[in-house]
C-alpha positions as CSV (number, residue, x, y, z in Angstrom):
1,M,4.5,136.4,194.6
2,V,1.7,135.4,197.1
3,I,-2.1,137.0,196.8
4,L,-4.2,136.3,200.0
5,F,-7.8,136.8,200.3
6,D,-9.2,137.6,203.7
7,A,-13.1,136.5,203.8
8,K,-13.6,137.7,206.9
9,I,-13.6,141.4,205.6
10,E,-16.5,142.3,203.5
11,K,-14.2,143.4,200.9
12,N,-11.6,141.4,199.3
13,I,-8.1,142.8,200.2
14,I,-5.3,141.9,198.4
15,F,-2.1,141.5,200.1
16,V,1.0,141.5,198.0
17,I,4.1,139.9,199.7
18,M,7.3,140.2,198.0
19,K,10.4,138.6,199.2
20,K,12.7,141.0,200.8
21,R,16.1,141.2,199.7
22,K,19.4,143.3,200.6
23,M,19.9,146.0,198.5
24,R,22.7,145.5,196.0
25,R,25.5,148.4,195.6
26,K,25.7,150.2,192.0
27,Y,28.5,148.1,190.8
28,E,26.9,144.7,191.8
29,R,23.8,145.5,190.1
30,E,22.9,142.9,187.1
31,I,21.3,145.6,185.3
32,K,23.3,148.7,184.9
33,S,21.6,151.8,185.8
34,K,20.9,154.4,183.1
35,G,23.7,156.9,182.7
36,Y,27.0,156.1,181.9
37,T,27.9,153.8,179.0
38,E,30.7,153.1,176.8
39,R,28.5,154.2,173.6
40,N,27.4,157.8,175.4
41,R,31.3,158.1,176.2
42,T,32.2,158.3,172.4
43,N,29.8,161.3,172.1
44,Y,31.4,163.1,174.7
45,D,35.2,162.5,173.8
46,R,36.8,165.6,173.0
47,K,39.2,166.0,170.3
48,Q,42.5,167.8,170.9
49,P,42.6,171.1,169.4
50,T,45.1,171.8,166.4
51,Y,45.3,175.5,167.1
52,D,45.5,176.8,170.7
53,Y,47.9,179.5,170.5
54,L,46.0,182.0,172.4
55,K,45.4,179.7,175.5
56,Y,48.0,181.8,177.5
57,F,47.0,185.1,175.9
58,R,46.1,187.0,179.0
59,I,49.4,185.8,181.0
60,V,51.3,186.7,178.0
61,R,49.5,190.1,178.0
62,Y,49.9,190.8,181.7
63,W,53.6,189.9,181.4
64,A,54.2,192.6,178.5
65,K,52.3,195.0,180.5
66,R,54.3,194.3,183.6
67,T,57.6,194.2,182.0
68,H,57.3,196.8,179.0
69,G,54.8,198.9,180.4
70,V,52.5,198.3,177.2
71,G,48.8,198.4,177.4
72,L,46.3,195.9,175.5
73,A,45.4,198.4,172.6
74,D,49.2,198.9,172.3
75,I,49.8,195.1,171.8
76,E,47.0,194.6,169.5
77,M,48.2,197.7,167.3
78,L,51.6,196.3,167.2
79,F,50.5,193.1,166.2
80,F,48.9,195.0,163.3
81,L,51.8,196.9,162.6
82,Y,54.3,194.1,162.7
83,S,52.7,192.1,159.4
84,E,52.3,195.6,157.7
85,K,56.3,196.1,157.3
86,L,56.2,199.7,156.2
87,F,53.2,202.0,156.9
88,K,52.0,205.6,156.7
89,R,50.0,207.4,159.3
90,T,47.0,207.2,157.2
91,D,47.1,203.3,157.6
92,F,47.8,203.6,161.2
93,N,44.8,206.0,161.9
94,E,42.6,203.5,159.5
95,Y,43.3,200.6,161.8
96,E,42.9,202.8,164.9
97,E,39.4,203.6,164.2
98,I,38.2,200.3,165.8
99,F,39.8,201.1,169.1
100,S,38.8,203.1,171.6
101,W,39.5,207.0,171.3
102,D,43.2,208.0,172.0
103,V,44.4,211.0,170.4
104,N,47.9,210.4,171.8
105,R,48.1,206.6,170.9
106,F,50.3,207.3,167.7
107,Q,52.6,209.8,169.6
108,A,53.0,207.4,172.6
109,L,54.3,204.6,170.4
110,L,56.6,206.9,168.5
111,S,57.8,208.8,171.4
112,D,58.1,205.1,173.5
113,G,60.1,203.5,171.0
114,W,57.8,201.4,169.9
115,I,57.7,202.4,166.2
116,S,60.1,204.6,164.2
117,V,60.2,206.8,161.3
118,W,61.8,204.7,158.5
119,R,61.5,208.0,155.7
120,K,60.8,211.3,156.5
121,P,58.5,213.3,154.6
122,K,60.1,215.0,151.5
123,G,57.7,217.1,149.1
124,S,54.5,215.2,148.0
125,E,55.6,211.9,149.7
126,A,54.3,211.0,153.2
127,S,56.5,209.7,155.7
128,L,56.7,205.9,156.3
129,Y,57.1,204.3,159.7
130,E,58.1,200.9,160.8
131,V,58.1,198.9,164.1
132,S,61.5,199.5,165.8
133,Y,63.8,196.8,166.7
134,K,62.5,197.0,170.3
135,G,58.9,196.6,169.0
136,K,59.8,193.7,166.7
137,R,61.6,191.8,169.6
138,L,58.5,192.3,172.0
139,M,56.3,191.1,169.0
140,V,58.5,187.9,168.4
141,S,58.9,187.4,172.2
142,I,55.0,187.3,172.7
143,Y,54.6,185.1,169.7
144,K,57.1,182.5,171.0
145,K,55.6,182.7,174.2
146,L,52.1,181.9,172.9
147,S,53.4,179.2,170.6
148,G,55.4,177.5,173.5
149,E,58.7,178.2,171.9
150,E,59.9,180.5,174.8
151,K,58.8,180.3,178.6
152,I,58.4,183.3,180.8
153,S,61.5,184.2,183.0
154,E,60.6,183.0,187.0
155,T,63.5,185.1,188.2
156,A,62.9,188.6,189.8
157,Q,65.9,190.1,187.9
158,K,64.1,189.4,184.3
159,N,60.7,189.7,185.6
160,P,59.1,192.4,187.8
161,I,56.1,190.1,188.6
162,F,58.3,187.6,190.4
163,K,59.8,190.3,193.0
164,K,58.8,189.7,196.6
165,D,57.3,193.2,196.9
166,S,54.8,192.8,194.2
167,P,51.1,193.3,194.6
168,Y,48.6,190.5,195.0
169,T,47.6,190.2,191.6
170,D,51.4,189.8,190.5
171,K,51.2,186.8,192.9
172,V,48.3,185.4,191.3
173,Y,49.6,185.8,187.9
174,R,52.9,184.2,189.2
175,R,51.1,181.1,189.9
176,A,49.5,181.1,186.5
177,I,53.2,181.6,185.0
178,K,54.4,178.6,186.8
179,E,51.7,176.5,185.4
180,M,51.9,177.7,182.1
181,N,55.7,177.0,182.0
182,I,55.1,173.8,183.1
183,S,52.6,173.2,180.4
184,T,54.4,174.4,177.5
185,T,57.4,172.1,178.7
186,Q,55.3,169.1,179.0
187,Q,54.0,169.7,175.2
188,Q,57.6,170.2,174.3
189,H,58.4,166.8,175.6
190,H,55.5,165.2,174.1
191,A,56.6,166.8,170.5
192,Q,60.0,165.4,170.8
193,E,58.4,161.6,171.5
């Protein structure tokens, strides 16, 4: 650095002349810029979650809705009843209080065959109900799909989402189902290794 004083001008003017150099690219710099370092990286590394069963719940729910005609509230009710084994109508009504209001939910599940009568009322004994064979098969299928043991079918004969004349929403879910199946296949291969 050179400092020059000009005596001709009344005031002292300081000129700073710096050596001009070509600007270095980021990767050529001797001093790394503030930002990414290996130490910072450890703070942001993410551990793989141990439980991620519900990752594809929305896709599986839509599959159940399109193939079996069951809505979200009915699926949630069947989840609860599936683990209850035998239940009374009062048990059903007690859990139904947290759902949106639907007077016909019990009768609809009964008439559609998702729940069945296990014991008819006799004297002072209340009738007992259970999730029917049809309902149990659906619940097992949903659980297997969520855990990655079973894939969602990609054929139009077994899955109405894959029909050619299906609406746009089905086409969007079709792509998501394919990605989900690829992901579950990869997870199965990693688990086997």
